[in-house]
DONU-264442 format. One record per residue: z, x, y of N, C-alpha, C, O in turn. Coordinates in steps of 0.1 Angstrom, whole numbers, plus 5000, padded with zeros to 4 digits. Layout:
BEGIN
ZXYZXYZXYZXY
...
This chain:
BEGIN
947473938893946073968898945674108894946474198896
944474118888943874248884943274308896942374248903
943674428898943174508910941874558905941674628895
940874518913939374558910939074688917939374718929
938474778910938074908914937174908926937174998935
936374808927935374788937935974748951935274758961
937174698951937674638963937674738976937174698986
938174858974938174948986936774978989936474989001
935874998980934475028983933874918991933074939001
934174798987933474678994934074669008933374639018
935374699010935974699024935274809033935074799045
934974919026934375019034932974989037932475019048
932174929028930874899031930774779042929874779050
931674689042931674589052932074649066931674589076
932774759066933174819079932074899085932074939096
930974919077929875009082928574939082927574999087
928374829076927174759075927174619079928174549076
926174559086926174419090926174329078926574209080
925574359067925474279056925674359043925174479041
926374299034926674369021926174269010926574149010
925474309001925174238988925974268977925974388973
926774178971927574198960926974138948926974018946
926474218939925774168927926774168915927774238915
926474078905927174078894926973948886926573848891
927073958873926873828864927873718869928873748874
927473598865928273478868929673498861929773558850
930773458868932073458863932673598861933773618854
932073708868932573828867933773858877934473958876
933973768887934973788896934473808910935273858919
933273778914932773808927933473728937933873778947
933573588934934073498944935673528947936173518958
936373578935937673608937937873728945938873738952
936973838944937073958951936773918965937473978974
935773838968935473798982936573738988936873759000
937273648981938473588988939573678991940373659000
939673788982940673888985940373958999941273979008
939073979001938574029014938873939026939273989037
938773809023939073719034940473719039940773679051
941373769032942873779036942973879048943973869055
941973969049942074069060941274049072941374129082
940573929072939673909085939273749084939273689074
938973699096938573569097937173549090936273629092
937073449080935973429072935573289070936373199072
934273269067933773139063933073159049932273249047
933473069039932873079026931972959024932372839026
930772989020929772879016929172909002928673009000
929272808994928672808980927372738981927372608981
926272808980924972748982924472668970923272628969
925372658959924972568948925472428951925072338944
926272408962926772278965925972218976925472288985
925672088975924872018985925572018999924872039009
926872008999927571989012927472129019927272139031
927572239012927472369019926072399023925772459034
925072359015923772379018923372309031922572349039
923972179032923672099044924172159057923572149067
925272239055925672309068924672409074924672449085
923672449065922772539069921372479071920372539071
921372349074920172279078919572339091918372349092
920372379099920072459111920872589110921872609117
920272669101921072789098921372889110922472949110
920472889119920672979131921772939139922673009142
921772809142922872749150924272759144925172799150
924272729131925572729124926072879123927272899126
925272979120925773109118925973179131926873259131
925273139142925573189155926873139160927573209167
927373019156928572959160929773039154930873029158
929473109142930473179135930173339135930573409126
929573389146929273519147930473619147930273739144
931573569150932773649149933573639136934673699135
932973569126933573559112932773639103931573669106
933373679092932673729080932173599073932973529068
930973579073930373469065929973509051929173599050
930573449041930273479027929373369021929773249021
928273409017927273319011927073338996926573448992
927573248988927573258973926373198967925973088971
925773278957924573248950923473238961922673138961
923373328969922373328980920973338975919973298983
920673388964919273398959918673268958917373258958
919473158957918873018957918472958970917972848971
918673048980918272998994917373109000917773159011
916273148994915473268999915073249013914973349020
914773129019914373129033915473179043915173199054
916673189038917773229046917673369051918273409062
916973459044916973599046916373629059916873719066
915273569063914573589077915573549087915673619097
916273439086917273399096918373519097918873549108
918773569086919873669087919373799094920173869100
918073829093917573949099917573929114918074019121
917173809119917273789134918573789139918873849150
919573719131920873719136921573869137922373899146
921273939126921774079127921274159138922074219145
919974149141919374219151919874179165920074259174
919974049167920474009180921874039182922274079193
922674029170924074079172924274219175925174259182
923474309169923574439171923474479187924174569192
922474409193922274429207923474389215923674439226
924374299210925474259217926774339212927974309215
926574439203927674519198928274469185929274529180
927574369179928274319166927474399155926374359151
927974509150927274599142927774599127927074659119
928874539124929374549110930074419106930574349114
930174399092930974309087930574159091931374069092
929274139092928773999096928573909083928973789084
927973959072927673879061927973949047927674069045
928573879038928673909025927973819016928373709015
926873869009926073789001926373808987926373918982
926673708980926973708966925873658957925373548959
925473728946924373678937924473728923925173828921
923873658914923973688900922573718893922573738881
921473738902920273768897919773898904919173888915
919874018899919874138907918374168912918274198924
917374158904916174188909915574088920914974118930
915773968917915273868926916073878940915473878951
917373898939918173918951917774048959917674048971
917574148952917174278957915774258964915574308975
914874198958913574178963913674088976913074128986
914373978975914473898987915073958999914573949010
916274038996916974089007916274219012916374259023
915674289003914974419006913774389015913674469025
912974279013911974249022912374219036911674259045
913574149038913874099051914974199057915074209070
915874259049917074319056917074469053918174539054
915874529051915874669049916474749061916174719072
917374839058918174919068919274839074919874889084
919574729069920674639075921674609064922774549067
921474639052922174589040922574699031921874799029
923874689025924374779015924574699002924874579002
924374758991924374698978925574748969925774868968
926374668963927374698954927174608941926674498942
927674648929927674578917929074568912929674668909
929474438910930774408904930574378889930074268886
930974468880930974438866932174348862933074328870
932074288850933274238845934474338843934174458845
935474308842936674398841936474508830936074478819
936674628835936474738826937674828823938774788828
937574928815938675008810939575068821940775088820
938975098832939775168843940575058850941475098858
940374928848941074818855942074748846942874658851
942174788833942974718824943974818817943574938815
945174778813946074858807945574928794945074858785
945675058793945175128782945775078768945075088758
946975038769947674988757946974868751947074848739
946174798760945474668755943974688754943274598755
943574818753942074828754941374768742940174738743
942074758731941374688719940974548723939974498720
942074478730941774338734940574338743939774248742
940574428753939474418763938074448756937074388759
938074538746936874558738936474438730935274398730
937474368724937074248716936574138724935574068720
937274108735937073988742936074008754935473908760
935874128758934974158769935774148782936874118782
934974168793935674178806935674058815936174068826
934973948811934973828819936473778820937073758810
936873748831938373718832938773598824939773598817
937973488824938373368817938473398801939273328794
937673488796937673518783938773618779939573598770
938973718788939973828786941473768786942273798778
941673678796942973618798943273498790944273428793
942373448781942673328773943873348765944173458762
944573238762945773238754945573288740946473348734
944473248734944273288720942773348718941973328727
942573418706941273458704940273348703939073358707
940673228697939873118694939473068709938273028712
940473058718940072998731939073088738938273048746
939273228736938373318743937073308737936073318745
936873298724935473288718934873168722933673158725
935673048724935072928728934472928742933472878746
935273008750934673028764933573098765932673068772
933373208757932173288756930973218751929873238755
931173128741930073048736929572948747928372918749
930572888754930172798765929472868776928472818782
929972998779929273078789927773108786926873098794
927473148772926273178768925373048769924173058773
925972938765925172818765924772768779923672718782
925772798789925472758802924272848808923472798816
924372968805923273058810921873018804920873018812
921872978791920572948785920072818790918872798791
921072718792920472578794920572548809919972448813
921172618818921372578832920872688841919872668848
921472798840921172918850919772968849919172978859
919372998837917973058836916872958840915972988846
916972838836915972728840915972728856914872708861
917072748862917072728877916372848883915872828894
916372958876915573078882914173068881913373148888
913672978873912172958873911572968859910672888857
911973068851911173088838911372978828912572928826
910272928823910372818813910472878799909372888792
911572898794911772958781912672868773913772818778
912272838761913072748753914472818750914472938746
915472738753916872798752917172858738917772968737
916772798727916972848714916272978712916773068705
915072988717914273108716914873228722914873338717
915473208735916173308742917473348735917873468736
918173238730919373268722919073368710919773468708
917973338703917673428692917373568696917873658690
916673578708916373718713917673778717917773898713
918573718724919773778728920673818716921273918716
920673728705921373768692920773878686921573968680
919473898686918874008680919174138687919374248681
919274128700919774248707921174288704921474408704
922074188703923374218698923474288685924274378683
922674238676922574298661922174448663922574528655
921274478672920774618674921474698686920974788692
922774648688923574708699923574868698923874928688
923074928710922875078710921775128703921575248703
920875048697919675088691918475108700918475068712
917475188695916175198703915475078704915375008694
914875038716914074918716912874928708911975018710
912674838700911474828692910874688695911074588688
909974688706909474558711908674488700908774368698
907774568693906874518683907674438672907274328668
908774498667909574428657910274298663910274198656
910774308675911374178681910274078683910473958680
909074118687907974028688907573958675907373838674
907574038664907273968652908273878647907973778641
909573908649910673828645910673698653911073588648
910273698666910273578674909073508673908973388677
907873558668906673498667905973488681905273388685
906173588689905473598702904873738703904973818694
904173758715903573898717904473998724905473958729
904074118725904774218731905074188746906174228751
904074138753904274108768905474008769906274008779
905473908760906573808761907973868760908873838767
907973948749909274028747909674108759910874108763
908674178766908974258778909474168788910374198796
908874038790909373948800910873908798911673908806
911073868785912373838781913373948784914473918789
913074078781913974178784914174198799915374228803
913174188807913274198821914274098826915074128835
914073978821914973868826916373898823917273878831
916673938810918073968807918674088815919874098818
917874188818918374298825918574248840919574278846
917774168845917774118859919074038860919674038870
919473958850920673888850921973968848923073908847
921774098846922874188845923574168832924774198831
922874118822923574088809923174188799923874208789
922074268801921574368791921374488799920874488811
921674608793921274738800920174808791920274818779
919274858798918274948792918675088796918575128808
919175168787919575308789918375398787917875408775
917775458797916575528796916775668789917875728791
915775718783915975858777915775968787914975948797
916476078785916176188794914776238792914276238781
913976268803912576298801912176418808910976438811
913176508812912876628821912776758813912776868819
912776748801912676878792911276868785911176808774
910276918792908976908786908676988774907776958767
909577088771909477178759909877118747909677178736
910476988747910976928734910176798732909576738741
910076758720909576628717910676528717911476508708
910676448729911776368732911476228727910276178726
912476158723912376008721912175938734912875968743
911175858734910875798747911275638749911375588760
911575578738911975438739913475428744914375518740
913775328753915075318759916075258748915575188739
917375288749918375218741918875098747918975088760
919174998740919474858746920974828742921374858731
921674778752922974728750923174598757922674578768
923774498750924374378756925574438764926374498758
925574408777926474488786927974448783928874538784
928274328781929574288779929974288763929374208756
930974358760931174368745931674228739931374188728
932374148748932774018744931673928740931673858730
930573938748929373858746928673908733928073828725
928674038732928074088719928774028707928073978698
930074028707930873968695930673818694930673768683
930573748705930373608704929073568699928973478691
928073648703926673618697926573648683925773588676
927473728677927573778663928573688655928673708643
929273608662930373518656931573608651932173578641
931873718659933073788656934173738664934173728676
935273688656936273618664937573688666938373648674
937873798658939173868658939074008655937974058650
940074088657939974238656939474268642938674358640
940074208631939774238618938174218614937574308607
937674108619936274088617935374188624934374228620
935974238636935174328644935074468636934074528635
936274518632936274648626935574658612935174758608
935374528606934574528594933074508596932374518586
932674488608931274448610930474578613930974678619
929174588609928374708611928074738625927674848629
928274638634927974658649929174728655929074758667
930174748649931474808656931174928663931574938675
930475028656930275158663929375148676929675208686
928275068675927475038686928074958698927774978709
928974868693929774798703930674878711930774858724
931374968704932275058711931575148720932075178731
930475198715929575288724929275218737929475268748
928775088735928375018748929574988757929474988770
930674958751931974938758932275068767932675058779
932175168761932575308768931675318779931975348790
930275308775929275338786929475248798929475288809
929575118795929775028807931075058816931075048829
932075098809933275138816933075268825933575278837
932375358820932075478827931175458839931375508850
930075378837929075348847929775268858929375278869
930675188854931375098865932075188876932275138887
932475308872933375398881932575518886932975598894
931375528880930575648885930275648899929975548904
930275768906929875778919928575718923927575728915
928375648934927175598938925975688937926175798942
924875658932923875748930923775818916922775888913
924775808908924775858895923575808887923375688887
922975888879921875848870922375868856923075958852
922075768848922575758834921375758824920375688826
921475848814920475868803921075878790922275898790
920375878780920775948767919676048763918576058769
920076138754919176248751918976248735919976258728
917676248731917476258717916076318715915076268721
916076418706914776468702914376438687915176398679
913176468685912676438671913276528661913276498649
913876648666914476728657915876708654916576778647
916476598661917876568658918876598668920076558666
918476658679919476698690919776558697918776488699
920976528699921376408706922676408713923576478710
922676338725923876308733923876158736922876108740
924976098734925075948735924875908751924175808754
925375988760925375958774925276088782926076188781
924276088791924076198800924176138814923576038818
925076198822925276148836924776258845925276378844
923876238854923576328864924176278876923676178882
925176348882925876308894925176338906924276418906
925576268917924876288930924676438934923676468940
925676528931925676668933924676738924924576858926
924076678915923176748906923776788893922976828884
925076788892925776838879925476728869925376608871
925476788856925176698844926476698835926976808832
926876578832927976568822927376508809926676408809
927676568798927276538785928476468779929476528778
928276338773929376268768928976208754927976138753
929776248744929576198730930676088728931776108733
930275978722931275878720931675858705930775828697
932975868702933375858688934575748687935575748693
934275648678935275558675936275608665936275558653
936975698668937875768658939075828666939075858678
940175848658941275918664941376058662942276128667
940376108654940176258650938776288650938076298640
938176308663936676318664936176458659936976548660
935076458654934276578651932976578658932476478662
932276698659931076698666929976728656930076818647
928876658658927676688650926876808655926976838667
926076868647925276988651924276938662924077018671
923876818661922876768671923376768686922676788695
924676758687925276758701925276898706924976918718
925576988698925477138702923977178706923777248716
923077138697921677168700921277108714920577168722
921676988716921276908728921876978739921176998749
923177028739923877098750923077238753922877278764
922677298741921877408743920577398751920177488758
919977278749918777238756918977218770918077258779
920077158774920377108787921277178795921277168808
922177258789923177338796924077248807924077278819
924677138801925477058810926677128816927277208808
927077088827928277148834929577108827930577188827
929576988822930776938815930276868802929276808801
931276888791930976838779932176768773933276828772
932076628770933176558766932976478754931776438751
933976458746933976368734934976258738936176278739
934476138740935476028742935875968728935075948719
937175958727937775908714938875818716939375798727
939375768705940475658706941875708706942775628702
942175828708943575888708944175868723943675798731
945175938724945975918737946076048745946576058756
945676158739945776288746944476358747943576338739
944276438759943076508760943376668756944376718760
942376718749942676858744941276928742940276858739
941277058742939977118739939677108724940477138716
938377048722937977038707937277158702937577198691
936377208710935777328707935477408720935777348731
934777518720934577588732933677508741932577458738
934177488753933477418764933477268761932777198769
934077218751934077068748935477018748936377078741
935776908754937076848756937076708750936276628753
937976688740938176548735939076478746940176528750
938676348749939376288761939476138758938376068755
940576078760940575928760939775858771939675918782
939275748769938475678778939075668792938475698802
940375628793941075598806941075738814940975738826
941275848807941275988814939876018819939676078830
938875978812937476018817937075918828936375958837
937475798828937075718839937775768852937075768862
938975818852939675868863938975998868938876018880
938576078859937776208863936576178869936176248878
935876078863934476048869934575968882933675988890
935575888884935775828897936075918908935675898919
936676028904937076138914935976238916936176328925
934976228908933976338909933176338922932276418924
């Protein structure tokens, strides 16, 4: 059993909130984590994709009131939007009787839709957490190359062979395109969305050029924006926004785009094994995305993530503004002997970050230059989690 970083945070949230929403893409381990929580308390699990469990909620108020002393876990709850008003009434009535925490755990795989539905009805009654696929802080450092190649979805990562892992990821992509997305409402041809997803993988870590994508797909810019919003909502793509608070510089304003799971990036590009990955032009961008996702998975709640780039060449791969206001500048190098570009120093001169790191593929942390530390990914995840 892989110990998930989010488990203690989830237990704490359930101890202080009547409802907790656990977001995450399909197959990332939400149900497994929820079942781990059930070992510590009386619980009821309902999968709202199954007819039998939906039928139990025909009279939702009566059913849930009968289990008011249980933690009720509702999986894929965004498919049952009418339920949120019922939950609000149950939580408020329970509070008056002293039932203040740990009533409902809501699992969902479409973040914006679930946030909208729950926010409208459960404001002030709910806490939100996101479970990513397995990341570097949860996996042995000696096997980090395997995690990078296969990505963090458990079925892919733990497959017996690279071929079996790649087959699972292809099936996962097809399932999303042909089943999950149509159930959310948008009528988009599966092949069109696959092409769009593949284009994003080819440009992993690049600046978003909506006009170029629109021309390649034969659609307009608004359609590309809608596709992008959908992929971000499904927690499959990340838009890393540019730092915008230094008005004295000519800053790049377009976001950088990453397919969030490195294994899906490689599957979309047909990369099957380590040799093919290292020979592929996307290797650098893929490694950068892998590091960013691992760091953001452990960052303190409320951390803001950006990149910094000016028209003059000053650049930082990842800027983290922590809840205490401190800024960490992080450069990402897929090398065992990293060196720093002049653009990083210029950018640090612009921003004066409190900490400056270069993530590299070695095993030791050491001062690289004045105020800059070379650090393996596993050490930086620990430092960030403790910040």
